C-alpha positions as CSV (number, residue, x, y, z in Angstrom):
1,X,73.8,114.2,75.8
2,X,70.8,112.8,77.7
3,X,70.7,109.1,78.7
4,X,69.0,106.7,76.4
5,X,65.3,106.7,77.5
6,X,64.9,103.1,76.4
7,X,67.7,101.9,78.7
8,X,66.5,100.5,82.0
9,X,68.4,100.7,85.3
10,X,67.5,97.5,87.2
11,X,68.1,97.7,91.0
12,X,69.0,94.3,92.5
13,X,70.5,92.7,95.6
14,X,73.2,90.1,95.0
15,X,75.1,87.6,97.3
16,X,78.8,87.0,97.2
17,X,78.9,83.6,98.8
18,X,82.3,82.1,99.6
19,X,83.4,78.7,100.9
20,X,86.4,77.7,103.0
21,X,88.5,77.3,99.9
22,X,88.0,80.9,98.9
23,X,85.8,80.0,96.0
24,X,82.6,82.0,95.2
25,X,79.2,80.5,94.3
26,X,77.7,81.4,90.9
27,X,74.4,80.4,89.3
28,X,73.2,80.1,85.7
29,X,69.5,80.6,84.8
30,X,67.7,78.3,82.5
31,X,68.0,79.4,78.8
32,X,71.0,81.6,79.5
33,X,74.8,81.1,79.3
34,X,76.3,83.5,81.8
35,X,77.1,82.6,85.4
36,X,76.3,85.3,87.9
37,X,75.8,86.0,91.6
38,X,72.7,84.6,93.3
39,X,70.1,87.3,93.9
40,X,67.6,89.4,92.1
41,X,65.1,92.2,92.3
42,X,63.5,93.3,95.6
43,X,59.8,92.6,96.0
44,X,57.6,95.6,97.1
45,X,58.4,96.5,100.6
46,X,61.3,94.1,101.1
47,X,64.5,95.1,102.8
48,X,67.8,94.0,101.2
49,X,68.2,91.2,103.8
50,X,64.7,90.0,103.2
51,X,65.2,90.0,99.4
52,X,68.5,88.2,99.7
53,X,67.0,85.5,102.0
54,X,64.1,84.9,99.6
55,X,66.3,84.7,96.5
56,X,68.7,82.3,98.2
57,X,65.8,80.0,99.1
58,X,64.2,80.2,95.7
59,X,67.4,79.8,93.7
60,X,69.5,77.5,96.0
61,X,67.1,75.7,98.3
62,X,69.0,76.8,101.5
63,X,68.9,79.7,103.9
64,X,70.9,82.8,104.6
65,X,73.1,83.0,107.7
66,X,71.9,86.4,108.7
67,X,74.7,87.0,111.2
68,X,77.3,86.7,108.4
69,X,75.9,89.4,106.1
70,X,78.2,92.3,105.4
71,X,77.7,95.0,102.8
72,X,80.3,95.2,100.0
73,X,79.0,98.3,98.1
74,X,76.9,99.3,95.2
75,X,78.1,98.5,91.7
76,X,76.8,99.0,88.1
77,X,77.3,96.8,85.1
78,X,75.7,95.9,81.8
79,X,72.9,93.4,82.4
80,X,73.8,89.8,81.3
81,X,70.3,88.7,80.1
82,X,68.6,92.1,79.3
83,X,70.5,93.5,76.3
84,X,71.2,97.2,76.6
85,X,70.0,97.5,80.2
86,X,72.1,98.1,83.3
87,X,72.0,96.4,86.7
88,X,72.7,98.4,89.9
89,X,73.6,95.8,92.5
90,X,73.9,96.2,96.2
91,X,76.4,93.4,97.0
92,X,76.6,91.5,100.3
93,X,79.1,89.0,101.4
94,X,77.2,86.1,103.0
95,X,77.4,82.5,104.2
96,X,74.7,79.9,103.7
97,X,73.0,77.4,105.9
98,X,72.5,74.1,104.1
99,X,73.9,72.7,100.9
100,X,73.1,74.8,97.8
101,X,71.5,73.1,94.8
102,X,69.8,74.5,91.7
103,X,66.1,75.3,92.3
104,X,63.4,77.0,90.3
105,X,64.8,79.0,87.4
106,X,68.4,78.0,88.1
107,X,69.8,75.4,85.7
108,X,73.3,75.1,87.2
109,X,75.6,76.3,89.9
110,X,79.4,76.2,90.3
111,X,82.1,77.3,92.8
112,X,84.7,79.5,91.0
113,X,88.2,80.3,92.2
114,X,88.4,84.1,91.8
115,X,92.0,83.8,90.6
116,X,91.1,81.3,87.8
117,X,92.5,82.2,84.4
118,X,89.9,80.1,82.5
119,X,86.3,80.7,83.4
120,X,82.9,79.9,81.9
121,X,80.9,82.8,80.5
122,X,80.3,85.3,83.3
123,X,77.9,88.2,83.8
124,X,79.6,91.6,83.6
125,X,78.8,92.3,87.2
126,X,80.6,89.1,88.3
127,X,83.5,89.5,85.9
128,X,84.2,93.2,86.4
129,X,83.0,93.9,90.0
130,X,82.8,90.8,92.1
131,X,85.9,88.9,91.1
132,X,88.2,92.0,91.5
133,X,86.7,92.5,95.0
134,X,87.5,89.0,96.0
135,X,91.0,89.1,94.5
136,X,91.7,92.3,96.4
137,X,90.7,90.6,99.6
138,X,93.4,88.0,98.9
139,X,96.0,90.7,98.5
140,X,95.7,92.6,101.8
141,X,98.9,94.5,101.1
142,X,97.4,96.2,98.0
143,X,95.4,99.1,99.2
144,X,97.0,101.9,97.2
145,X,94.2,104.1,96.0
146,X,94.8,106.0,92.7
147,X,92.6,108.8,91.2
148,X,92.8,109.4,87.5
149,X,91.6,112.8,86.3
150,X,90.8,114.1,82.8
151,X,88.4,116.7,81.4
152,X,85.1,114.9,80.9
153,X,85.6,111.6,82.7
154,X,84.3,109.6,79.8
155,X,87.4,108.3,78.1
156,X,91.0,108.7,79.3
157,X,90.5,108.7,83.1
158,X,88.0,105.9,82.8
159,X,90.4,103.8,80.7
160,X,93.3,104.5,83.2
161,X,91.3,103.5,86.2
162,X,90.1,100.3,84.5
163,X,93.6,99.3,83.5
164,X,94.9,100.0,87.0
165,X,92.2,97.8,88.6
166,X,92.9,95.0,86.2
167,X,96.7,95.1,86.7
168,X,96.4,95.3,90.5
169,X,93.5,92.9,90.9
170,X,91.7,95.5,92.9
171,X,89.0,98.2,92.9
172,X,91.4,100.9,94.2
173,X,91.5,102.9,91.0
174,X,88.9,105.6,90.5
175,X,88.3,108.4,88.0
176,X,86.8,111.9,87.8
177,X,86.6,114.8,85.4
178,X,87.3,118.5,85.9
179,X,84.5,119.5,83.5
180,X,82.0,116.8,84.4
181,X,79.2,118.5,86.3
182,X,79.2,121.6,84.1
183,X,75.7,122.7,82.8
184,X,76.4,121.3,79.3
185,X,78.0,118.1,80.6
186,X,76.2,117.0,83.8
187,X,77.8,114.3,85.9
188,X,76.2,110.9,86.3
189,X,75.9,110.2,82.5
190,X,76.4,106.6,81.5
191,X,79.4,106.1,79.2
192,X,77.4,103.9,76.9
193,X,75.0,106.8,76.3
194,X,77.7,109.5,76.2
195,X,80.5,108.1,74.0
196,X,79.9,108.6,70.3
197,X,81.6,105.5,69.0
198,X,81.8,101.9,70.1
199,X,85.6,101.5,69.6
200,X,86.6,102.6,73.1
201,X,84.3,99.9,74.7
202,X,85.4,97.3,72.2
203,X,89.1,98.0,72.9
204,X,88.5,97.6,76.6
205,X,86.3,94.5,76.3
206,X,88.8,92.7,74.2
207,X,91.0,92.8,77.3
208,X,88.3,91.9,79.8
209,X,87.3,95.3,81.0
210,X,83.7,96.5,81.0
211,X,83.1,100.2,81.3
212,X,79.9,100.8,79.4
213,X,77.9,101.1,82.6
214,X,80.3,103.5,84.3
215,X,78.9,107.0,85.1
216,X,80.8,110.3,84.8
217,X,81.8,112.0,88.1
218,X,82.8,115.5,88.6
219,X,86.1,116.3,90.5
220,X,85.7,118.0,93.9
221,X,88.5,119.2,96.2
222,X,87.4,117.0,99.0
223,X,88.0,113.9,96.9
224,X,91.8,114.3,96.8
225,X,92.6,113.5,100.4
226,X,91.2,109.9,100.0
227,X,93.9,108.9,97.4
228,X,97.5,107.8,97.7
229,X,98.3,108.8,94.1
230,X,96.6,111.5,91.9
231,X,97.2,111.5,88.2
232,X,95.9,114.5,86.1
233,X,95.5,114.4,82.3
234,X,93.2,117.5,82.0
235,X,94.4,120.3,79.8
236,X,94.1,124.1,80.3
237,X,91.8,125.8,80.7
238,X,90.2,122.8,82.5
239,X,92.7,122.5,85.3
240,X,91.2,123.8,88.5
241,X,93.4,125.8,90.9
242,X,93.0,123.3,93.7
243,X,94.7,120.7,91.5
244,X,97.6,123.0,90.7
245,X,98.0,123.6,94.4
246,X,98.0,120.0,95.4
247,X,101.5,118.6,96.0
248,X,102.6,115.4,94.4
249,X,100.1,115.4,91.5
250,X,101.4,113.3,88.5
251,X,100.8,114.9,85.1
252,X,100.3,112.8,82.1
253,X,100.2,114.1,78.5
254,X,97.6,111.9,76.8
255,X,95.7,113.2,73.8
256,X,92.0,114.0,74.2
257,X,91.0,113.1,70.6
258,X,87.9,114.6,69.0
259,X,87.3,111.4,67.0
260,X,87.9,107.9,68.4
261,X,88.0,105.3,65.6
262,X,89.4,101.8,66.1
263,X,93.0,102.9,65.4
264,X,92.8,105.9,67.8
265,X,91.3,103.7,70.5
266,X,94.1,101.2,70.2
267,X,96.7,104.0,70.1
268,X,95.5,105.7,73.3
269,X,95.1,102.3,75.0
270,X,98.7,101.3,74.2
271,X,99.9,104.6,75.6
272,X,97.7,104.4,78.7
273,X,98.7,100.8,79.4
274,X,102.4,101.7,79.4
275,X,101.8,104.6,81.7
276,X,99.6,102.7,84.2
277,X,102.0,99.7,84.2
278,X,104.9,102.0,85.0
279,X,102.8,103.6,87.8
280,X,101.9,100.2,89.3
281,X,105.5,99.0,89.1
282,X,106.6,102.1,91.0
283,X,103.9,101.6,93.6
284,X,105.0,98.0,94.1
285,X,108.6,99.0,94.5
286,X,107.8,101.6,97.1
287,X,105.5,99.2,99.0
288,X,108.2,96.5,99.2
289,X,111.0,99.0,100.1
290,X,109.1,100.6,103.0
291,X,110.4,99.2,106.3
292,X,107.8,97.5,108.4
293,X,106.9,99.2,111.7
């Protein structure tokens, strides 16, 4: 299935600004409800650092401490204020010079504790990408990387990785598909354009997980060495020999349904949640029982 031709991919740069209390700075644009990271689109010819500096000045009336800038990675999420579109954000941790205050199109700012249970409306990029990054930084002991594998990487493995990241407050769960990358199912397809029903997304979003902007990824042998735990749900004949030959792979028997209505989405979610919770508990036990060097 080809991507929706009307859906825009909006490249932006965004700042993850922290204070000495560990809170992160968020902004809300006039006429909108969601708080998000400061930042925006690059102007023609701008570097990321130049675009960040300009956006910080325009939105907050202060300047960027250029010596503090550190790249945090590239992330995708559904756009908060452009329905149906997707933002692709290069995130940078930064400190500011001067006291931030709303400027230009910014109606309000706030400092948010990443661990807060109650939050105002948040942009998907902030809720699903930035806050887990910040929570992970507060849990330096949690670095256990898990790879979840299914056939197409558009349902079961994506669900498992999202649940893992929510439970661990990290971004250490990833997913891939043994068939993604085949001629009739090329990798890099957006889930929102691939999945035939909305019930999977709705089941996830009811629990605070946003996966519509995730893209499918094909499994390669070189990926395996980068993970502490590998879980495979792919069925024959879609299990490659290199997976069979990899010691320590965990095999889960989770249905790959042909039709996903609301009941089926909830059924698979409940099964996956139980499996991932058990895995996280086992990882926690192993981590706390390992003697310190």
